[in-house]
N, C-alpha and C positions, 0 to 999 in steps of 0.2 A: 504494500500500500504506500502510495506516495503522498507527501504532505507539502504544501506550498510553504514558502518562507513566512507568509502571513499567518498560516495555520499554526506553525511552530511557535511563532512569537506569541500568539494568543494563548496557546497551551502553557508556555513558559510564564506568561503574565498571571494566568489563573492559579498555577501551582504556587508561585511565589507569594501571591496575595492570600491564598488559602492558608499557607504556612504562617504568614504574618498575622492573619486573623486569629488562628489558633494560639499563636504565641501571646497575643494581647488579651486573650480570654482567660480569666481566672475563675475556676469552678470550686464551689464549696458545697458540701452536703451536710445538712443538719437534721437531726431526728428529735422530735419532742415526745417524751414519754411521761407517764404517771409512775412514780417510784417512791418507795419509802426513803426518807432522808432524815438526818439528825443534825440540825443547825443550832439548837438551843436546849440540848439536854433531853430531848424527847423524840422518839421515832414517830413521824407523822407522814402523811401522804403529801408529796410535793410534785412538781412538774420539772423535769430536767431537760436540758438541751445537750445532746450527745453524752448523756449520762452525768452531767455536772450542773451545779448552780454556783456562779453564773455559767452560761454557755461559753463555748470557745471564742477566742478572738478571731474574727474574720479579717484577713489582711489582704490589701490590694495596693496597687500603685496607681497614682493619678494617670488617667488616660486608658486604664484597663476597661475591658467589657466584662461586667460581673454576671455570672450565672450561678444562682443559688437554688439548690433543690431542698425544699422543706418537706419532710415526711412526718405525718401525724400518726403516731402509734397509740394515741389516747382513744378513749371511748366518747369524747366530745370534740366538737369542731374547734379550730384554733386559727391563728393568723400571726403574721410577723410584720411589724412596721419598722422601716429603716430610718431611725430618728436623726433628722438633720440633713439627710441626703436630698440632693436635687435630682429628681428622677421622673420618669413618665408616670402620669397620674395612676394608671392601671396597676403599677407595681408599688404604690405607696403603702399598701397593706392594711387599710382600715376596712374591715369586712362590712359589706352591704352599702358602703359609700364609694370606695374607689376600687376595691378588689374583692373577688369572691372569697367566702370563708373556705378554709382548708378542712374538708370533712374528715371524720374519723376514718383511718385506714387508707388515706390518699396522700399523694405527693403533689406539691405545687411548685412550678418553676418560675422563680423571679429572675428577670434579666434586665439590665440597664447599663448604660455607659457611666463610667466614673468620671465626673466632671470637676472634682475638687480634691483637696487633700485635708488631712487632719484627723481629729479624734471624735468618733461618733459612737452610736450604740444601736442595738436593736431590741425589740421587746414585743410581746403579744399585745394586740389591741382588741382581744376578745374578753369581754366581761372583766373578771378580776384575776385573770391568769398571771399577770405580771407579778402580783404579790406572791404567787406560789412558786416562782422561779424561772419563768420564761423570759429571760433577758441575757444579753451578752454584749461584748464590745466589738467595734467595727473600726479598724485603723487603716487609713489610706496614706501611704508614703508619697511625698511630693516628687515630681519629676526631677526637680533640682533642689538639693538640700540648702536651705537658707539659714538654718540655725546650727550653732556649733555645740555638739554634745557627743559623748562617746557611746552611750547605751541608752536604752529606754525601757520603761516598765509601765504596763497598763494596770491601773488600780480602779476596780469597780466597787463603789460603795453601795450598800443596800441595807434594808431592814428585814427582819424575819419574825413572823408570828407562828406559834404552834396551833392557832385556831384556823378553821376554814375561813378564807376571806369573806365568804358570804355571811358567815356568822358575825364577823367583825362589823360589817356594814349594818347588819340587823341590830347588833348591840348599840351602835351609834344612833340608829333611828329610834330605839326604844328609850333612849335618854339615860342609860345606866351610868352612874358616876364611877364605876369600878376602875376604869382605865386610869383616871386621875389618881385614885387611891393607890393603885398598884405602882404607879410611877413615883408616888410621893409628891405630886404636884397639885393635889387638891388644896383648896383654900377654904377651910371650914370657918364658921363664924367666930369661934373662940380665938383663932389666930388673927383674924381681921381686927377684932376688938382689942386684942393685946397690942397690936401695932398702931392703934389709933386710926384705923382706916374705915371705921363704920360709915362715915359720911360718903366715902368713895364707894363702898359697897351698896349703900342706898341709892346712889346715883346710877350704878349699873342695874340694880333691880328695877329702878323706875323705868329704865329703858329696856326692860325684859332681857337682861343679860346677867348670867351668873357671875362672870368676872373675866379678867384678862386671861387669854389662853394662847398657847403657841403650837401645840400639837394635840391631835385627837386621840391617838391610839397608844396603848401600852405594847412595847416590843421587848421580849426577853433577850433579844440579841440584835446588835448592829454589826454588819459584816463588811470586811474588806477582802475582795476576791474569794468570798464564800466562808471566811473564818473571822472570828473576833480579833485574832492576832495573826499576822503573817510576817515572816522574817525572810529577808533576801540577802544572805551573806555573800552571794557571788559578786556583789558590787564592791570594788576595792577603793582604797584611799586615793584621792586625786582625780578620780573619774567624775565626769559630768554626766548626770543621769536625767533624761527627760521623763518626767512623770506624767502620764496621760490619765487624768483623774476624771471619772465618770460617776455622777450620782444617779444610780439606777434604782433608787428607792421607790417604793409605792407611796409613802406618806411622810418621809423624814427629810428634813433639811439639815445641813451640817455646817459647823464652824471648823475650818481646817487650820491647824497650827503645826509648825515645823520646828524641830530641834536644830541647834547650830545657827549659822548665819541665815539671814532672810533669803528665801528662794526667789528665783527670777520668774515672774509670770510672763509667759510668751505667747499664749493662745487662749482664746475663749470660744467655746462652742465650735471648735474645729478650725477657726480662722486665726491667723497670726495677728497679734496686737503689738503696739510699741512696748518693748520689754520694760518691766517695772518691778522693783523689789517689793514683794507684798507677802507678808506672813499670815496674819489673821484674815482669812478669806471666807466669806459666806458662799457656799455652793448650794444652790436651790436644786430641787428635784429636776432631773432631765438635763441640767447644765453639764458642760465639760470644761475643765481648765487644764492647761498644760503648764507645768513648772519645770525649770532646770535647777537641779541642786548639785552641789559639789560635795562629794564625800570627803570629809577630813581624813588625813593620814591616821591609820590605826583606830578610827572611830566608826560609829554608825549613827545615823540620825533617825529620829522617830517622826513619822507623820501621824498626827492624831486627828480623828474626825469625831467631834462631839455633836450629838444630837442637839438640835436648836434649843430644846427645853431642858437640856442638861440631864436627861434621864438615862444616858448611857453613851458609850463611845466604842470605836474600834481603833486599833493601832497597826501601823505598818513600819517595820524596822528595816532600813536600807543600809547595807554595809555590814562589816564584820569587825567588831571591836566594842569598846565602851560606848554605850548608847547615850547620845545627847538628847535628853528628853525634850519633848515639845511642851510648850506652855499649857498648863491646865487652866481653862477658863472657868470663871465663877458661874454657878448655876443662876439662871435668870430669877429675879425677885418679882414674882407675880403680884404680890401685894403692893410693892412700890410702883409697878407698872399701872395698877389700878388707880393709885393715888395720882400719878402723873396724868393719866388720861382723864380722870375726873376734873383735874384743874384746867383742862382744855375746854373751850366752848365747842363741844362736839355732840352732834346728834347721831346716836348710834341706832342700830336696829332697822336699817332700811329693809323694806319687804323683799323677801325672796320669791314671793308669789303675789303678783299684783292682782287687784280685783278684776281689771280688764287687761288681760295679757296681749290683746290685739292692739292696744294703744300704750306702749311702754313709756313714751315721753321721757327719754333719758336726761335731757337738759333740766327739766323740772326736778327730776330725782336728784341730780347733782346739786342743784340749788338748795333743796330742802333737807338733804342729809349730808353727813360727814362734817368736815371742819367748818364751823361757823365763826369766822374771824372777828375779833374785837380787841380793843386796847382797854386796859383796866385802870389807867392813870393818865393824868395830863401829859406827863413826860413821855409815856409810852405812845400817846396819841400823836405827839409832835414827831416822834421817831417814825411812827407808822406813816404819817402824812409825808414826811421827808422821803421815805422809801417809795411811796406811791408816786410822788412827783418825779423822782429819778426814773421810775419805771415808765411813766407817761412821756417823759422827755426822751428816753431811749426809743420808745415806740414812735414818737413823732419823727425822730431822725430816720428811723427805718422807713416810715411811710413816705417822707420827702425823698429819700434816696431811691425808693422804688419808682417814683414818678419821673425821675430824670433818666432819659434814655442814654445819656452819655456818662452815667455814674460809674465810678471806679468799681471794678469787679469785687474788690475786697469789701467795699461798702455794701454791694449788692448781696453778698453772702449773709449779711446780718439780717436774717429774716425771721421766720417763725421760731426756729430753734433758739436764737438769741433772745427773742422776746419771752419764750417760755422759761429760759434759764433765769432771766431777770425776775419774772413773775415768781418762779420757784424760790429765789433768794428772798423776795419780799414776803412770801408766805412763811418761810422759815423764821424771819425776824419777828413776824406776828406771833408765831407759836412760842418763841422764846419769851415774848412779853407776857404770855398767858402763864408763865411759870413752868413751862414744859422743859424737861431735861431732854435736849435734842439728841442725846446719845441713844435714846430709845429707838429711833428709826434711822439716825444719820448713817449708820454703818451698812445700810442696805442699798446705798446708791451705787451707780456704776461709773462714777467720775474717774476712777483709776484706769478704766479701759479706754484706750485711744487707738483708733484704727491706724494701720501703717500707710493707708492712702485715703484720699477723699472719698466720702460715701454719699455726699448730698446729691440731690437730683436737679436736673434742669428746671429752672423756675417756670418755664413755659409749658411744662407738661400738665395736663389736666389732673385735678386732685379730687379725691373723694374723702370726706371727713366722716369718721365713725366714732361715736362715743359709747363706750361700754362700761357701765357701772357694775362692779363685781359685788354681788349681793348673796346673802346667805342667812339661814335660820338654824342655829345650833340646837334649838329646842326640838325640832323635828328632823334635823339634818337634811335640809333641802338647800341646794346651791344653784345659783342662776346668774344671769347677766341682765341688767336693767329690770330686775324683778320678774324675769320670765325664764323658766327652765327650758332646756332644749326641746322637750316634748311638745311645748306650746309655741316655739319660736319659728319665725320665718328664716329662710336663708338670707344672708347678707349679700346682695347683688353687687358685683364689681365688674369693671370692663377692662379689657386688655389695653395697655398703654397708659392707664391711670397710675398716679402715685396715691396709694391708699394710706391715709394717716389715721391712726387709731389712738384715741385717748383711753387709757385704762385707769379708771377711778375706783379704787378699792374702798368700799363702804362697810367692810367687815373687820373683825379683829384677828383674822387669820391671814397668813401669807399665801399668795397664789402665784405659782410659777406658770406663766401662760406660754403655750407652745403653738406655733403655726406650722402646719405641715407644708412641705414642698417649696418653701420660700425662706430667704433670710430677710430680716428687717433691721433698720437702723434703730438703735435705742438712743433717742435724742438726749444728750447730756451736755455738760459744760464744754466739751471738746468740739461742739458745733459741727463743722463740715467734716471733722474727723471722728464723729460719733461712731461707736463700734457696731458691727453687724453681728446679729445673734439669731438663733432660732427659738430661744426660750428666754423669757424675762420674768424675774421675780417682782411682784408688786406687793410691797409691805402694807400692813394695816393703815388705812386712812391716807395712803400715798397715791399720788397721781403720776403716771408715766406715759410718755408719748412714744409710739413706735410708728415707723412708716416703711412701706415696701413698694417695689416696682411690680405692677401686675403684668407679668410676662407669660403666665401659664394659661391653662384652660380647664374646663370642667369644674369639679367641686373639691374643696380642700377643707380639712378639719382644723378647728382652732379650739383649744380647751385648756382648762387648768390641769396641770400634771400631778396634782395630788389625786391619786387614783380614785379615792372615795368621794372627792368633790366632783370629778368628771362623771362618775357613775351615779351621782345624785343631781345632775342637771347643768353643771357649769361648763357649757360647750356651745359652739356655734359652727355653722357651715358657711364658708365663703364660696360663692358661686359665680363663676364667669358666665357670660352670656353665651353658653354653649350647652349642648346636650351632655348628659351623663355618659361616661365611658361605656362604649357598646358592650364590653365584656361583663359589666356589672348590672346592666339594665334589667335582667331577669330577677334580680334580687331586690327585695323590698327595702327601701331606705328606712321605712318606719321601724324595722328591726333594730336599727342603730339609734334613731332618735328617741325611741321609747325605752331604751335601756335604763334610764334613770327614773322610769315611771312604773317599775315592777312593784308588785305587792310584797311586803315583808310582814311576817306574822310572828308574834311573840306572846307569851303568857306568863302569869304569875299565880301561884297558889300559896295562900297562908293556911297552914295547919296549926291551929292553936287550941288551947284548953277551953276557950269560950266560943270559938267560931271557926268555920272553914270558909275561906273566900277564894273565888276564882275570878280572874280578869284576863280576857283574851282580846287581843287587838290584831287586826289585819288592815294594813294601810299602804296606800301609794301616795303620790304627790297631792292629789285633790280629794281622794275618797278614803273613808275609813269605816270599818265594821267593828262593833264592840259587843262583847258578851260579858256581863258582870253578874256574879251570883254570890250571895252571902247566906250562910245557914248557921244559926246559933244553936248551941246544945240546949238552950231553953226553948227551942222550937220556933223562934222568930226567924223569918227568912225574907229575902228580897232577891228577885231575879229580873234582869233587864237585857234586852237585845236592841241595838240601835244601829242605824246607818247615818253617817254624817258627811256633809260635803263642805270642803274648805272654800270659802269665798276669797280669802287671802290668808296670810300667815297665821293670824291670831283669831279669826272669826270663822265659825262654821255653823251651819244649820243642821238640824237632825230630826229624825223621826224614829219611832220605835215602839216597843211594847214593854210594859212593866207589870210585874206581878209581885204581890206581897201578902202576908197574912193579915186578915182583918181583926182577928181576935188575938190579943197579946198572949204569948206563950202557948200558942196552939196553932198547928198547921192544918186544921180540919177545914177551914174556910179561907179561900184566897180571893183577892180582888185583882182582876186583870184589866188594865186600861191601855189605850193608845196614848202615846206622848209625842209632843213636837216642841221644838224650841231652838235656842241658840246656845252655843258654847263659846266662851271668850277667854283668851289668855290675857289677863289684865296687866297694866303696869304694876310693878312690884311682884310680878310672877304668881298671881293667884289664878286658879282655874275656876271660872264662873260658869254656872249652868242655870239658865233661866228657861223654864218650861211650863207647859200647860197640858193637862190630860183631857180625855174626851168627856170627863165630868166637869170640865171648865174649872179645875182647881189649879191655880197658879202655884209655882214652887220655885224657890231659889236655893241653889247649892253652891257652896264655895269651899275650896280646899287649897292647901299649901304645904310644901315640905321644905325644910331647911337643913343643910348639913351643919350641925353645931360643933362636932368634933371630927377628927380625921376619918373615922369609919362610921360615924353615928349620925343618923338623920332623924329629925323631929318632924312629925306630920300631924295634921289636924283637918277635920272636915265638919262642915255645918250645913244642915238642911232645914228649910222652913217651908211647910206647905200650908196654903190657905184654902179654906172651903167656905164659900159664901152661900151655899145651898142653891146655886143657880140651876142645878140639874136634879139633885136628890134632896129630899127633905131631911134636915138635920135633926136627929133626935138626941135628947139628953141621955147621958150614960145610964141613968136609972129608968129610962123609958117613959118618964113623966114629962111630956111637953116637948117642944121643939126649940132649936137655936137658930139665930140669924147668922152666926159665924162660928167656925171651928178651925182650929189650927193643930198642926203636929210638928214637933221639933225633934230632930235627930242630930246627934253630934258624936264625934269620937276624937280621941287624941292618942298618940302613941309614939314609939321610938323603934328604930330599926338599926341593927348593928351588922355591917357587912363582914361576912367571913370570907367570901370569894365572889367571883363574878356572878355565880348562880345561887348562892346560898347566903341567907341572913338570919339572924335571930331577931324576933320581933315581940313587942309587948304593947298592949293597947287597952284602953277603956272605951266601951261603946255603950250609950245609954239604952240600947235595945238588948245587947248581948252580955253586958257586964265586963269584968276585967279578966285578962288572961294573957298568956304568952305562948310562943311556939316557934316554928320554923317557917321561913318564907323561901320559896323555891321559884326561881325565874328560869325560863327556858324558851 
């Protein structure tokens, strides 16, 4: 057979380019399994990636073509999201939004070009699987090495619970205080009074908040690369080591401290920043930071990651020799935080569920809630006015410069980011005037991060402004944006070619690390046009942060709080370009994702005591709740009630139901069954109020409250008053001689509960129907 020169050239071209394509393709295979693991002294079922927690480091070089086969050997579906990577929408890994779920017993092939370098990670985006162990690191080496170091070490931080993650969320929704007790972070009334903080506590109660808090969950272990302590003696004196640090936790933020001299921070969220010595560093969930440390001769250095609330830590020892210990940070003082916050003119408790979710009105919410600035003395007013004048003067200069077509380019750059920086400084001075110790939040800014190149956008590009107030309700553990959980929210429409500018205004007492899929955004800080690019930004309590990104993609992308339990309770949104959903995911219902935070959770409590047995069962999702309450006294008094309630907003709900109780005291031979309807309201100062009427037109008021008075001890009380005006039934006197115009019934009880564990308590109470007694309370 003869070939022409052209044919031979074509064959040679195809062979060489096929070899090149194969050379540039990096293939990884990972398998997700359910296996017994021991991370905190107890064998429990976890989820492993290639048999380990965390999973293996997937390594690539910038410019590679990544092919990753994910095999699901579990009995439930799963997924993998490649956190921080710029990749095709279909391979982003959010099931039912961008990517099909990986069904049990199947393998899914992810493939995408590697467009970047740096430190990233991967994790499941299916329900709560990330907490069970489905996460690992993703490292991309640059084509050209720009940083000087000898070796590198990947460090994955995480948290571990021996509970099933679903039970963790159920515990949070039922409002059990055990997690704070177990961590030693509970703030009972006796400690508050001892510290002279009763006024601050009353301020919090008035705003329906128990107190300042930093973290929701008790974790028996915090892990570094899967262990509480890891040692790496292979690093020798004089070597420069690049630490690629990833916070892969489900719900824990950390303070990083280092022994020896201050480390050099060189990258944030995978991208290089201008190198800066920075020791005490706050790393939020889902963030990554790269540091270069130099190992001293004959020494080793400790990197310590302390949980934000001080409830535990992990340690990494790098080097072989005497260990230079990292600084041990003080545990946060929650009572002092309460006092500082109470001194601020702050309106807390913005609704997590608005009455009308179709009309969120975020600007009105921002005006009405959060920091309410004022000056408390004439001197402070003068200083405040001076700050405002400086701010207005700066703004005027910006406006004038924008009007001049021939303005100097450096003046033109002084635009919104500069104005926001000035405004931020003004707000800071106002907070100082209110007696606020600025250390409370000042360490959570990003001003130490400066990009290596300019990141600002052409001023002529069209811009879309989005205001997202971060809102939450700790009482029912509902989290949202603009008072609307994901299940009730519309997509945020954006257009290709826009600069999307997002103001994140945190109206809660919790930190929220916000992550945008498929994009990097500028975190506008004091470095202006050199503001850093990130994929995750932490928004501290009552803090406002502005981010902006260039809309260059298509289809739908997820944006959410990376506290796993916040996301799974509604704090998420979908950014949608003006294009159809990815064809490969269209058969899958998007509602499966958006409704994840709206699942029903059921819990129950049984009191088995010497004078009564009480049962309370609750099944609740975001807006609906079913209740069963039964009380049976050994003196044969009883009451049983079934009700359904609908939440109109956070604290107000309407209900209907059926109530049955004995008519003859100390006898269950005759029972009265009535239909009931009314409202239930969680009042300021945290009282549960129930106002109802039954089908015999008898109005009734019920009110209850519980207070933690000692570290493990709760005091509770309930009062009920029923009125009968004889509007339906004729009221007879007790002796049967004659009738009455009015009759009332009063029921009350008071008691104490002592927590033994998450599910068991000792209780004692007195009830005017059942008498006095004590016993065991079981929660499940």
